[in-house]
N, C-alpha and C positions, 0 to 999 in steps of 0.2 A: 317306712322305706319307700323311696321314690320309685317310679316306674323304671327309670333308667338303671338304678341299682338292682332292681328285681331282675331286669334283663341280664345284667352282669352276672348275678348269682346263677341263673339258669344256663347261661352260655358257657361259663368256665368249665364245669365238670364234664359236659357232654363231649367236648372235643379233645380235651387234654388227657387221653389215654395213650401215653407215649410208647408203651411197650409194643402195642399192636401196630401203631403207625410206623414206628421205627423199623419193625421187621419188614413192612411193605417197602419202606424207603430203601433199606439195604438190599432187598430182593431185586428191586428195579435197577439199582446201581450195579449189582453183581451181573445182571444180564446185559449191561451196557445200554440200558434204555435212557432216553433223554427225559429225566424227571422234570416235569413242569408243574406250575402251581395254578390251580384253578381260580385263585382269588387275587391274582396280581393286580386286577382292577380293584382298588381298595374300596370303592363305593359299594361293591357287592359283599364285602365281609360283614358278618353279623357283629363281630367284635374287633375293634381296632386297638391294638396294644402297643404302647410306646415302651421300649425297653431301654433303661438307662445304660450308658456305656461305662459301667464300673471297670476299674483296672482288672487285669487278668488274675491278680492275687485273690480276688473274691470268687472266682469261678474256675475256668479251665487251668489257669496257672497254679491253682491249689492242688490239682491232680498231678500235673507235671509242669514245672516252671518253664521248660523249653518248648512246650506245646504251642505257645503263642510267641510270634516274632517280637523282638525288642521294638518298642515304639508302637506296637499294635495292641488293640483291645481284644480282638476275637481271633480264633484260628483261621488261617487263610484258606484251608481246605476242609470244609465241613464233612465231606465224604469220609475223610480219614481223621476226624477229630479224635483226640485222645479219649479212650474209653473210661467210663466211670469205674472206680475200684470194684473188685469182685467180692465174693463171699457175702457175709452178712451186710456189708455196706450197701449192696444192691437194693435191699428192701426199702431204703429211704432215698432212692435216686430220682423221684419226680422232679426235683430241682434241676437235674441235668437234662432230662428229656424235655421239660418245658422250655428251657433256655435254648436248646438245640432246635426245637420245633420252631420257635419264633425266629431264630437266625435263618432257618431254611424256608420260612414262609414266603419270602419273596426272593428266593435264591436265583430264580430264572426270569426275573422281570425283564432284563435286557433281551434275553432270547425270545421272550413272548412278544416284545415290541417288534423285533425283527420278523417274527412269524406273521404278525398282523400285516406288516408291510408287504411281505411276500404273498400273502393270501389276497390282498387288495390287487396286487399286480396280476395275479392269476385270474381273478374275477374279471378284470378289465380285458385281459387277453381272450378269455372265453367269450365275452360279449362281442369282441371284434370278430371272433370266428363264428358268431351266430349260434353258439351253443346254449342250450337251455339250462344246463346244470350249473349250479353255483357251488362255491367252496363250502366246505363243512363249517358250520357255525360252532363257536365255542363259547362256553359260559366262563367269563372271566379270562384267565390267562392260559389254561392248558387243558388237554384231554386226559392227562394222567396226573396223579398227585393226590393231595389231600382234599377233603371237602371244603366248601366255601363257608367257613365258620369264623376263624380267628386269623388275623394277619398282623404282622409288625408294621406299625405306623412310623414313617420316617420323621414326621413332624409332630412334636408333642401336642401342638394345638389341635391336631386331628384325632387324638386318641380318646377312647372311652375309658380305658384303664391304663395304669402305669405299672410295669413289671420291674421288680428289683432283683437282678440276677446274682444273688448271693447264695452260694452253696452252704447254707447254715448247718445242715445235717452232717455234711462231710467235714466241715470245720470242727464241729463238736467231736465227731468220731475220730478224726485224724489227730487233732492236737491234744485231746484229753488222753488218748491212748499213748501218745508220745510224751506225756507229762509236760505239755506246753500249753496249759490252760490259758496262760496270759496271752498267747498268740490268738486264740479264739476270741478272747475278750477284746483284744486290740482291734480285730476285724469288725466285731460288733460295734464298737465305738465309732470306727471310721464310717460304717454304713449309716449309723444314726446321724452323724455329723453331715454326711453327704446328702442324705435324703431330705432331712428337715430344712435344708437350705434351698431346695428346689421350689420354684414358683408354683408348680402343680400341687405339691404337698401343702404349701401355705394356703392355697386357694380352697382346698377341700379338707384340710387338716388330716390328709392321708386316707380319707375314706374311699378313694378310687385307686389306691395303690395295692398291688398284689405282692405278697412276700411268702416264700415257701418256708414253713417251719415244721417239716414232716417228722423229724425225730422228736419225741416228746421232751428231750433234754436240750434241744437246740434253742438258740436265741434267748437263753435264760436272762442275760443281763439287759438285752435290748427290747424284749417283747412288750414290756409295759410302756416304754417310750414310743414304740411304734404301734401301740394297741388299737388305734383307730383304723389301721390298714386291714385289708382282706388277707387273712392267713390261710395258706393251704396246709392242712394238718392231717395226721393219721388218726387222731382221736382227740378227746378233750380231757384226758385223764390226769395230766400233770400241769395244768395251767388254770389260772383263775378264770371263773366264768365272766368276770368283768373285762378280761383281755381277749378271750377267745370263746366263741359260742356259735351255734347254728344260725343265729340271726344275721351274721355277717360273713362267716367263714365257710370254706369249702373243704370237705373231707375227701382226700385222694386215696385210692387203694394202694396197698403195698405192692411193690414189684415182687413177683414170686421168685423163689430161689431154686426150687425143683425144676429140672428141664421139662419143657412141654412134651406131653405124651400124645403123639399124633395118631399112632396106629394101635388103638385099643380095641381088640377083637374079643375080649373076655366079657362074659356076662356077670352081672352082680352076684348071682348064685354060685358061679364057678370060682370065685376068689377064695383062696384057702384060709385067709386070716379074717377073723370077725372084727377085731378092734386093734388099731395100731397107734402107737405113740413112740416117738423117739426125741429125746432132748435131755438136757442136764436137769437132774432132780433138784439140785441145790442152786438157787439163784441168789442175787444180791438181796432180794426181799425175803429170803428164807426158804421158799419152795415148799411151804407146809402142805398145800393142797396136792401138789405133785407127789410128795412123799406118802401121804395118806392113801391116795389112789393107788399108788404103786404097791403098797402093802396089802391093799384090799383085793386087787384083781390080777396081780402078776402071775399067779399060778392057775388062773382060770383057763379053761379050754378055749382055744382060738384067739387068745389075747397075746399080743406082742407089745411089751412095755419096756423100752430100752433106756437106760441111763447113759447118755452119750453126748459129749460136747461137740460143737460144730467143727468139722474138718472136711477136706476133700473126700476122704474115705467114708465119713459118716453121711455126707451128702449122697453118695452113691447108694449106701445101704438104706437111707431114708426114702430115696426115689423108688427102689425096689420094693420096700415095705408098703409104701402108699399105693403102689400100682397093683399089689396083690391083696389089698385089704378092702373089706366092705365098708367099714367105718373108720374114720381118722379122728382121733381125739384132739380137740383144739384147746390147748391150755396156754394162756399167756404166761410169759416168764417174769422178767423184772420190769417190763413195760406194760402199760394198760391194755395193749392189743399186740397182735403179732401177724406175720405173713402166712401162718399155717393155713388159715382159711382160704387164701388165694392159691396156695400150693395144692390144696385138696380139691377145690371146686373150680376156681378160675383157670386152673392149669390143666383141666381135663384129666385129672387122675382117676375120676370115676367114683372115688370113695365119698361117702356121705360125711361131711364135717360135723363132728359131735362136740357140743360145748357143755361145760358144767359151770354155770355162773349164778351168782346171787341176783344180779341185775345186769341186763345188757343195755348199755347206753351209747356205744360207739356206732356210728354209721358203718355199713358194710360188714358188721360183725353179727348180724342176725341170721 
């Protein structure tokens, strides 16, 4: 692996934690603050990312066809961009946050340029008045906003990596559930045809291209054809090691489903439940481990083990159960990993995530 590709590996996961950044982004907008970007001077960005202008049917138009104006590629108002579908869809939403992050990375370049001009005029005026103070210096483009790590490159020749904005997980989830599998396959074919024609792809054979394949069943038809690219995945459980592996790919955390617990004043010892689990016992792969565990411990003191499928009501009961439990049992269902770990730990629930596995192989699952 070259030094450049090694730098790409380390830079990608450090910055792209979209849930945390997006919450700050929304908070600033809600307060009416002028959100500015610290890296609008692209020479200061650690990673320069060129994003292909794929038609909206591959990204935001897949969520809501009218969310992008006719003849346009991207939403005209990123502040009010159509939200990613809720429920269990949310756990595989890194594709949405990464795309939105890149679109907003130079959202205020024009305002930043105006700011610099105004500051220069201020400085000249102060010198004329014999004032010793100087205007505040800024790193890159702004005083507020995200850290100086990755920014969208306007010119493909300036880029370190190339991002393909295809919502592959949503395509799989949406069209397979609607019995429109052929639509998902059609979009995959179009993506392959588009990407492999690009000069940047031909030059590197795709080794500097970034594609989000977070749902383990997404991109099933295209993954081998695009196998030289850098995949952003949840785990490596349902893909050939020749196509996806730690040597080239990036593991992105799931987005948690349980609402964030900000005001936790309970101590570990005061929590009334010893061990908590809630989920469907029978999954597509059979649910053998879940059923055996249920039979073994369902009547034990302090154990809450509920057989319940996902719904808005079950989400509320799971939230309450996790917040009142000392240990949260982490059992994957019909996919190699799940977002329960992030609900239990990353979301400040306070419960200790407890796993029963033969071998732990997925990053973030330890």
